[in-house]
C-alpha positions, 0 to 999 in steps of 0.5 A: 477491468480494462478501463483507462485510469485517469491522472487525477485518480493517481493524484488522489492515491498519491496524496492518500499514500503520503498521508497514510504511510506518514501517519503509520510511521509517526504512530509507530516511531514518533517521526517520519522522513520526507523521502518516506512520505514520497515513497508512501505516495508512490506505493499508493499509486502502485497499489491502486493500479494493481487493484484496478487491473487485477481480476475479481476475487484475487485479493490474496494475490494482490496482497502478496504482490503488493507486499513484494512491490513495497519491499522492492521499493523499500530496498530501492529507497533504502539503498539511496537514502541509507547506503548512498546518502547515509541519511540513516532513515531506518536500519533493519540490521537487528531484525531477523532475515534482513538484507543489508539492513534495508528490508527484512522478512517481518516487515515484508509480512507487515506490508502483506497485512497492510495491503489487505485493507489497502485494497478496500481503500482503493475500492472505496476510492473507485466506488466513490468516484463511480468508476466501473466497480460492482458490489461483488468485487471481492467474491470471498468477502461476506457482507451482512445485511443488517437493517438499521431501522426496525 
């Protein structure tokens, strides 16, 4: 996986991250904030970079690493948005195991779960644009060969 990642790949993933995260937040809360849209784009780029540079078969480690990255970004954005600017974009103060109301353990676990399908999205983008990816990238995934025309 030692290939140069092109700028337009990051652009695609930024836009996908913006869209997907905003959609998730609108479906869950009914609204989003522009800073969270940008944060979703940054996370999309970082998850794509992680997926492109990780060895085969490390999907669990990628999900854990992705969850830590998202939680760290969430803390950084939360400090700026909520604590410095007082925009009150979110408050995890009522959630268990929270830190200053900006991050919490249940959402870190949610980010872990989100990172699992995000890896397949990253793989799909790489495969769609014919980047160096083989069909056995996720060695622990079982593929079923189901004939469609019988």
